Backbone as numpy.savetxt, mean C-alpha at the origin, in Angstrom:
# Nx Ny Nz CAx CAy CAz Cx Cy Cz
1.06 -1.75 -13.57 1.26 -2.35 -12.06 -0.37 -2.13 -10.82
-1.20 -1.04 -11.22 -2.33 -1.15 -10.37 -3.52 -2.34 -11.05
-3.22 -2.62 -12.16 -4.35 -3.31 -12.84 -4.12 -4.51 -12.44
-2.52 -5.24 -12.23 -2.03 -6.48 -12.01 -2.43 -6.74 -10.67
-2.16 -5.67 -9.57 -2.42 -5.67 -8.17 -3.76 -6.00 -7.77
-4.94 -5.59 -8.75 -6.26 -5.49 -8.34 -6.58 -7.05 -8.82
-6.23 -7.38 -9.90 -6.76 -8.59 -10.47 -6.24 -9.62 -9.28
-5.08 -9.16 -9.11 -4.43 -10.74 -7.51 -5.56 -10.38 -6.60
-5.91 -9.33 -6.04 -6.74 -9.03 -5.04 -7.84 -9.61 -5.41
-8.64 -9.17 -6.30 -10.17 -10.25 -7.05 -9.37 -11.62 -6.57
-8.51 -11.97 -7.23 -8.69 -13.40 -7.10 -7.96 -14.68 -5.92
-7.17 -13.58 -5.26 -6.73 -14.25 -4.12 -6.93 -15.06 -3.60
-7.75 -14.40 -2.89 -8.77 -15.44 -2.38 -9.41 -16.65 -2.78
-9.41 -16.74 -4.04 -10.12 -17.90 -4.78 -8.48 -19.01 -5.07
-7.86 -18.13 -5.30 -6.24 -19.03 -5.86 -5.55 -20.02 -4.29
-5.98 -18.72 -3.16 -5.42 -19.77 -2.08 -6.00 -20.89 -1.53
-7.61 -20.69 -1.71 -8.68 -21.93 -1.83 -8.04 -23.07 -2.81
-7.54 -22.62 -3.61 -7.57 -23.61 -4.54 -6.44 -24.09 -4.38
-5.34 -23.15 -4.30 -3.75 -23.62 -3.80 -3.64 -25.34 -2.76
-4.26 -24.21 -2.05 -3.99 -24.94 -0.23 -4.91 -25.64 0.51
-5.11 -26.36 1.47 -6.26 -26.75 2.38 -6.66 -25.66 3.19
-7.62 -26.06 3.75 -8.21 -25.16 4.83 -7.82 -24.63 5.70
-6.50 -25.27 6.13 -6.20 -24.53 7.72 -5.39 -23.18 7.13
-5.40 -22.44 5.53 -4.44 -21.75 4.87 -5.72 -20.85 4.45
-7.07 -20.99 4.58 -7.46 -20.16 3.53 -7.85 -18.68 4.20
-7.35 -18.50 5.66 -7.53 -17.15 6.02 -6.03 -16.43 5.46
-5.51 -16.61 4.42 -4.41 -16.09 3.83 -5.29 -15.38 2.44
-6.34 -15.91 2.04 -7.15 -15.26 0.81 -7.62 -14.04 1.24
-8.13 -13.52 2.28 -8.43 -11.98 2.50 -7.17 -11.32 2.37
-5.48 -11.76 3.15 -5.02 -11.37 3.30 -4.67 -10.73 2.02
-4.11 -11.53 0.82 -3.72 -10.99 -0.02 -4.77 -9.84 -0.70
-6.37 -10.33 -0.52 -7.01 -9.04 -0.58 -6.37 -7.68 -0.34
-6.15 -7.84 1.11 -5.57 -6.71 1.92 -4.83 -6.30 1.49
-3.46 -6.98 1.48 -1.81 -6.50 0.77 -2.07 -5.86 -0.46
-3.31 -5.71 -1.41 -2.86 -5.14 -2.89 -3.58 -3.73 -2.22
-4.54 -3.68 -1.37 -4.89 -2.57 -0.93 -3.65 -1.55 -0.20
-2.72 -2.38 0.11 -1.36 -1.55 1.20 -0.62 -1.45 0.13
-0.55 -2.25 -1.14 0.59 -2.03 -2.34 0.20 -0.90 -3.17
-0.80 -0.53 -3.05 -1.59 0.61 -4.28 -0.44 2.04 -4.20
-0.52 2.64 -2.56 0.15 3.88 -2.19 1.52 3.74 -2.91
2.10 2.61 -2.43 3.66 2.23 -2.64 3.75 1.95 -4.24
2.93 1.72 -5.22 3.14 1.48 -6.50 2.77 3.07 -6.73
1.94 4.17 -6.56 1.59 4.83 -7.41 2.31 6.41 -6.66
3.20 6.48 -5.37 3.59 7.74 -4.67 5.02 7.17 -4.45
5.52 6.46 -5.07 6.85 6.54 -4.34 7.95 6.55 -5.56
7.56 7.47 -6.84 8.37 7.72 -7.96 9.41 8.57 -7.53
9.34 9.53 -6.77 10.11 10.50 -6.56 11.41 9.99 -6.37
11.80 9.11 -5.55 12.94 8.31 -5.34 14.01 8.17 -6.65
13.46 7.46 -7.57 14.28 7.69 -8.91 15.03 8.83 -9.51
13.43 9.74 -9.66 13.85 10.89 -10.03 14.53 11.93 -9.13
14.68 12.13 -7.95 15.44 12.68 -7.34 16.84 12.05 -7.47
16.81 10.65 -7.22 18.43 9.81 -7.56 19.04 10.39 -9.15
18.06 10.25 -10.30 17.92 11.06 -11.62 18.75 12.40 -10.94
18.17 13.08 -10.71 18.20 14.54 -10.39 20.05 14.46 -9.18
20.48 13.21 -9.05 22.31 13.49 -8.01 21.40 13.94 -6.79
20.32 13.57 -6.03 20.03 14.22 -4.82 19.37 13.00 -4.37
20.97 12.41 -3.90 19.90 11.50 -2.86 19.90 11.38 -1.77
20.61 12.82 -0.69 20.02 13.04 0.72 19.00 12.87 0.62
18.05 13.69 -0.28 16.49 13.85 0.08 15.57 12.12 -0.24
15.87 11.56 -1.23 16.11 10.17 -1.49 15.60 9.34 0.34
17.30 9.45 1.00 17.85 9.30 2.28 16.24 9.53 3.22
15.94 10.81 3.21 15.36 11.44 3.98 14.08 10.92 4.38
13.58 11.21 2.73 12.25 10.37 2.42 11.70 8.59 2.81
12.81 7.85 2.35 12.95 6.30 2.85 12.86 6.45 4.34
13.44 7.32 5.28 13.54 7.18 6.46 12.55 7.74 7.40
11.81 8.48 6.95 10.73 9.24 7.11 9.61 7.96 7.12
9.55 7.17 6.21 8.55 6.51 5.82 8.90 4.79 6.54
10.23 4.67 6.47 10.36 3.70 7.24 10.12 3.66 9.31
10.32 5.04 9.57 9.82 5.51 11.06 8.13 5.34 10.88
7.64 5.55 10.10 6.06 5.60 10.28 6.02 4.55 10.49
6.08 4.06 9.05 6.45 2.15 9.30 6.09 1.42 10.24
7.45 1.86 10.99 7.09 1.00 12.07 6.24 1.73 13.12
6.50 2.98 13.38 5.08 3.07 14.23 3.40 2.71 14.32
3.47 2.95 12.85 2.10 2.08 12.32 1.87 0.47 12.71
3.14 -0.04 12.66 3.02 -0.81 12.28 2.76 -1.96 14.28
3.41 -1.00 14.76 3.14 -1.34 16.46 1.81 -1.23 16.81
1.62 0.48 16.40 -0.06 0.82 16.49 -1.11 -0.26 15.72
-0.93 -0.39 14.88 -2.26 -1.38 13.65 -2.21 -2.69 14.63
-0.71 -3.42 14.94 -0.95 -4.46 15.64 -2.08 -4.63 16.62
-1.21 -3.64 17.60 -1.87 -3.66 18.71 -3.41 -3.42 19.17
-3.63 -2.58 17.78 -5.50 -2.15 17.57 -6.07 -2.93 16.52
-6.04 -3.94 16.00 -6.21 -4.38 15.26 -5.91 -5.69 14.78
-4.53 -6.09 15.29 -3.74 -7.19 14.96 -3.55 -7.19 13.52
-3.60 -8.50 13.01 -3.03 -9.00 11.53 -3.47 -7.99 10.04
-4.73 -7.40 10.54 -5.63 -5.76 9.71 -4.41 -5.51 9.68
-4.00 -4.46 11.25 -3.54 -3.38 11.25 -1.98 -3.84 10.52
-1.31 -4.61 10.92 0.04 -5.07 10.31 0.16 -4.85 8.63
-1.17 -5.84 8.02 -0.85 -5.77 6.65 -1.19 -4.19 5.99
-2.12 -3.53 6.32 -2.06 -1.64 6.19 -0.80 -0.61 6.04
-0.30 -1.21 7.74 1.05 -0.33 7.85 1.56 -0.36 6.78
2.22 -0.19 6.20 3.17 -0.11 4.56 2.55 0.84 3.62
1.02 0.74 3.70 0.48 1.93 2.69 -0.01 2.85 3.27
-0.47 2.59 4.59 -0.60 4.06 5.25 0.38 4.59 5.67
1.87 4.24 6.26 2.86 4.80 6.15 3.55 5.98 4.52
3.02 5.14 3.69 3.29 5.71 2.56 2.69 6.99 2.07
1.28 6.81 2.72 0.37 7.98 2.04 0.69 9.34 3.01
0.97 8.36 4.79 1.86 9.78 5.65 2.87 10.46 5.10
3.86 9.76 4.42 4.80 10.44 3.65 4.65 11.32 2.56
3.79 11.11 1.88 3.54 11.70 0.27 3.94 13.09 0.69
3.66 14.27 1.28 3.40 15.19 1.29 4.98 15.59 1.15
6.11 15.01 2.11 7.37 15.21 2.00 8.30 14.82 0.72
6.98 13.94 0.16 8.07 13.03 -1.51 7.47 14.50 -2.37
6.66 14.93 -2.14 5.73 15.73 -3.47 6.23 16.88 -2.58
7.09 17.33 -1.91 7.64 18.93 -1.65 9.14 18.63 -2.12
9.73 17.03 -2.37 10.91 17.24 -2.72 10.66 17.09 -4.41
9.64 16.94 -5.02 9.65 16.85 -6.49 8.75 18.36 -6.87
8.38 19.09 -6.14 8.13 19.94 -6.11 9.62 20.90 -6.56
10.58 20.60 -5.70 11.80 21.38 -5.90 12.53 21.65 -7.37
12.10 20.51 -7.97 12.69 19.73 -9.28 11.61 20.57 -10.54
10.74 21.07 -10.26 9.40 21.12 -10.87 9.29 19.41 -11.32
8.68 18.81 -10.56 8.81 17.44 -11.12 7.66 16.53 -10.07
6.94 17.51 -9.61 5.28 16.79 -8.91 4.22 17.19 -10.33
3.72 15.66 -10.00 2.21 15.89 -11.17 1.26 15.32 -9.53
0.78 16.18 -9.80 -0.56 15.31 -8.62 -2.02 15.16 -8.68
-2.08 15.14 -10.75 -3.07 14.22 -11.38 -2.60 13.08 -11.13
-1.18 12.97 -11.81 -0.72 11.23 -11.90 -1.01 10.67 -10.22
0.22 11.24 -9.22 0.19 10.73 -8.48 -1.92 10.55 -7.72
-2.37 11.95 -7.15 -3.62 11.36 -6.42 -4.52 10.74 -7.61
-4.21 10.93 -8.51 -5.44 10.09 -9.52 -5.06 8.61 -9.45
-4.16 8.46 -9.73 -4.14 6.77 -9.90 -3.79 6.08 -8.53
-3.85 7.07 -7.36 -4.08 6.50 -6.60 -5.68 5.86 -5.74
-6.10 7.22 -5.99 -7.44 7.25 -6.21 -8.61 5.99 -6.73
-7.89 5.68 -8.40 -8.29 4.86 -9.22 -7.90 3.10 -8.16
-6.57 3.69 -8.11 -6.20 1.77 -7.16 -7.16 1.67 -5.87
-6.84 2.99 -5.04 -7.69 2.81 -4.05 -9.52 2.47 -4.11
-10.16 3.00 -4.69 -11.42 2.76 -4.91 -11.40 1.35 -5.64
-10.26 0.93 -6.90 -10.38 -0.89 -7.04 -10.61 -1.24 -6.01
-9.64 -1.72 -5.38 -9.18 -2.19 -3.84 -10.65 -1.95 -2.92
-11.13 -0.69 -2.62 -12.19 -0.92 -1.60 -13.05 -1.52 -2.21
-13.55 -1.48 -3.84 -14.50 -2.27 -4.19 -14.37 -3.76 -3.90
-12.85 -4.08 -4.37 -12.60 -6.00 -4.04 -12.70 -6.06 -3.28
-12.58 -5.12 -1.77 -12.84 -5.50 -0.58 -14.39 -5.77 0.11
-14.63 -5.35 -0.47 -16.15 -5.46 -0.80 -17.03 -6.51 -0.81
-16.36 -6.63 -2.17 -16.64 -7.85 -2.60 -16.49 -9.40 -1.62
-15.59 -9.32 -1.20 -14.90 -10.28 -0.23 -14.95 -10.05 1.09
-16.04 -8.88 1.17 -16.11 -8.93 2.95 -16.75 -10.13 3.93
-17.16 -10.70 3.46 -17.19 -11.77 4.26 -16.17 -12.41 4.52
-14.97 -12.45 3.83 -14.02 -13.21 4.24 -13.03 -12.92 5.11
-13.43 -11.34 5.57 -12.45 -10.37 6.48 -12.86 -10.72 7.71
-14.13 -11.78 8.05 -14.29 -11.70 9.81 -13.71 -12.08 10.66
-12.02 -12.81 10.22 -11.46 -14.06 10.89 -10.58 -12.88 10.76
-10.05 -11.84 10.50 -8.81 -10.84 10.22 -9.32 -10.18 11.43
-10.48 -9.73 12.08 -10.60 -8.90 12.67 -10.21 -8.91 14.21
-10.04 -8.16 15.48 -9.64 -8.31 16.68 -10.74 -9.10 17.22
């Protein structure tokens, strides 16, 4: 999933330019930023299915509620401070902020794998950061 997300991030701006006219070219860098925001969602949300498999749906609900509240707060703060850029990054940042709770729940069932969680997240975020640097000149229109 990380590889596909990074591929889409890398070709996203060119794909938008190929498929759409110049009025929509600002969506290209947004595709790259969405990939950056999706990395934590892909790598850090595996606790939910594990908890459901263990019959612990209450903790799944608590983790999802925390993530939703954080995402909503970060969305409002992000839009106010950074416009579209803040809105795009809010889901990923909320997932990162809620991770300690998810990790604590996974530790309860001896199912926490920090090497996989943090390692794959680091790989995905480093790949996304490299792609963002590669497309840096395209981001000027997204900054307030």
